[in-house]
N, C-alpha and C positions, 0 to 999 in steps of 0.2 A: 571485521569491516566488510560491508557489502558494497558492491558496485552497481550503480543504477544507470541505465541509458534511457533517456526520454526521447521520443520521436516527435518531431514537429508535425503538426497537422494544420498548416496554413497560418501560423502565427502563435504568439504566446497566449495561453489561457490557463485558467485553473479549473480543474474538474472537482467541484465541491460536492456535486451530487451526480456521480457518474452513472448511477443505476436508475432504472425506471422508478418513478414515484409510486408509492403504495399508499393506500388509504391509511389515515391515522388510526392507531390502535393503542388501547391501554396496556397491551401486553408488553413486558420488558423484552420479549424476543422479536427481532425483526423478521419480516416476511421473507421467505426464500425467493430467489429470482425464478421467473417462469422457465420451464424446460426449454422453450424455444429460444430464449435469450442465452441460456447456457450453451446450446448447440451452436448458435450464431457466434458467440464469443470464442468457442473452440475453433470454428472455421477461420476466424480472424487471426487467431494465434498460429494456426497452421500456415496461413498465407504469409505470415511474417518470417518464414524460414530464411530468406536471404539476409534480413537484418539480424536474425538470431545467429546465423553462421558467422557474420562479421563480429558479433559480440563474443562468440566462443573463440574465434580465431585470434582475436586481440586480447583474450582473457580479461574482458571487461573494458578494454580500451578500444577505440574505434579508428585511431589514426595509424597510418603506416602498416596496414594489414595487407598482406599479399593475396593475390587471387588464388594461389595454390593453397594457402592456409585456409582460406574461406571454403574451398572445395573439400578439403580434408576434414573440416569440422563436422559435416554430415549430421546436422541436428535432427532430432525427432522428438515428438511429444510423448510423454509417458504419464500414465495415471489420469485421473479425472480432472475436469475443469471445475474449480471450486470457488464459491463466493468468499470474498474477503470483506469483513465488516470493520468499520472504524467507529470509535467513540462518537456518539451522536451529540452535536452541539446543543440540541434541544434537551437532552438528558442533563447536560452540564448545567443549563440554566434552570432546570426544573419544569420547563414547558412541556416536556414529553417524558413518559414513563418507559419508553423504549431505549435501551442502553446503547444500541449501536445501529448504524445504517450501512447499507451496501455501498462500498467504495469502488470496487472493481472486481472482475473475475480473473483468476489466476490459473495458469496451466503449466505444470512442470515440464521442462525439456532437458534432454541430455545430449551431449556431444559424443562423437566417436571416441574421444580420449577420456570420457568419463566425467567431464564437467557438468554441473547442474545449474539450471537457471529457472527463474519463474517469469513467465510471459504474462504481462498485465494487459487486459483489454477493458475498454470503456465504451459506453454507448453515447454517440454524439450524432445529432441530426438524424436520428432514427437508425443508425447503423453502428455495429460493433467494430471497433478499430484498435489497433495496437497503440498502447499508451506508454509502456515502459518494459524494460527487461532488467531483472535484478538477479545478481549472482546468488547461488544457493537456492534453497527451496523452502524457506521458512513458512511461507503462506500455506503450502500444501501440508507440510509436516505438522504445524500447529492445528490445522483444521481437523486432523485425524484424532485430536484429543477428546472429542465428544462434547456434547452440549453446544451452546452458542459461543463460538470462538470469535473474539474481536481484539483489536489492538488500539493502543494509544500510539500513533505513529510519531508523536513528538518525542517520545523517550524510548521507542522500540519495545514497548511493554505489551506482552500478549497475555490474554486472559480467557477463561472459559466460564460462562454463566451456566451453572448447573444447580438444580434444586434451590433456586432463589439466592444462591451465593456466588460471589465473584471469586474465582480461584486463579492465582497467578500461574503462568506456564513457563516463564523464563526468569532469569536473574533480575532483569530490569523491572519486571512486574512484582517480583517478591520484594524488591527494594521499595516499591511504591506502597504495597499493602502492609508489609511488616508482619504478615501472618499467613498461615496456610490458606485462609479464605476470609472474606469479609461479607457482611450483608450488603444487599443492593443499596439500601439506604445509606450505609456508611460509605460505600464507594461513591455514591452521588455527592455526598458532602465533600469528599476528598477531591474529586475532579472539579467541583465548583470552585474550590479554593485554589486549585492549580491553574485552571484555565478560564475562570470567569471573566477575567479582563483581557483575554487574548483571542476572543472569538472573531470571526469575520465581521467587519464593520467597526471594530474597536479601534482605539487610538493606536494600539500595538500593531494592528493590521494596517492602519493608514500610514505607519512609518515604513511600510514596504516589507514587512516580515510575514506576509500571508503565504498560504500554500504549504505550511508545515516546515518552512526553512527560513532561518535568519540569514542576513548577509554573511559571507565568509569571514571568519576571524583572521586576523593577521597573525602569522606564526602558528604554532601548534601543529595540528595534523595536516600540514600542507594546505591550510586554508579551506579545509573541507567544511561544507555547510552542516550545521547541527540542527536537527529538528526541534522546534520549540513552540510552534503555533498550531492551533487546531484549525485545519483547513483541508485542502484537497491535494491531488497530485498535480504538480506543475509540469507542463510540457514545454519543451524548448521552442524558441523562435528561430527563424532564419533558414528553415528547410534542412537542417543538418541534425547530427546526433549530439546530445549533450550528456556528459558523464557526471554522475553524482556519487558520492560515497557517504554512507550512513555511518557515523562514528558511534560505536557501541559505548555505553557508559557502564 
């Protein structure tokens, strides 16, 4: 289970296209973000050190964290700032041949006691800002797999597109493909079947399940929201910190 902390930026909103828009391309590979954006995103992650310290001090929880624990967390960034791509809704519908689109940039951080977290930043109103902090470093780890690495956030499935084939990188993705790799065409048919009726603007979306998360279930894993919808990163409202947990399947 991963813990997520969303930071409010002046009210609730959904980042459905957090990255700068790129010209449409027939290539299945998304365009990388400009170097200037990567540098600005890293600066935003570094500036989030106070929030990151609270996250580490509370081990993913943000209430009842002492000032001493925050100071002792001493977070620092480690490794490169990497792009994180999500399954492209246009690819799901067949309107685009590009399998994924840039969702956010992630930077791994580590605390003084060895905890790891991924700091997510998005571009809003022309500036890169903190969007989320997630425990662990899945984003950075999978990005090192080579090829174009992307995810289906709805089921926490991670894939790499290499040599025209989609290759699962974790158990969730292997459950989806049922094979060591599948052709891009086969993958498109599969995701169209999975998500074709759950895209932004769909009836499923209008029932309040947009942003990648359905309403919390009663019972089960403490009412944790389970990702089911193709959308973006939902940030909290109210000026505070909101904690989410991703339930692995």
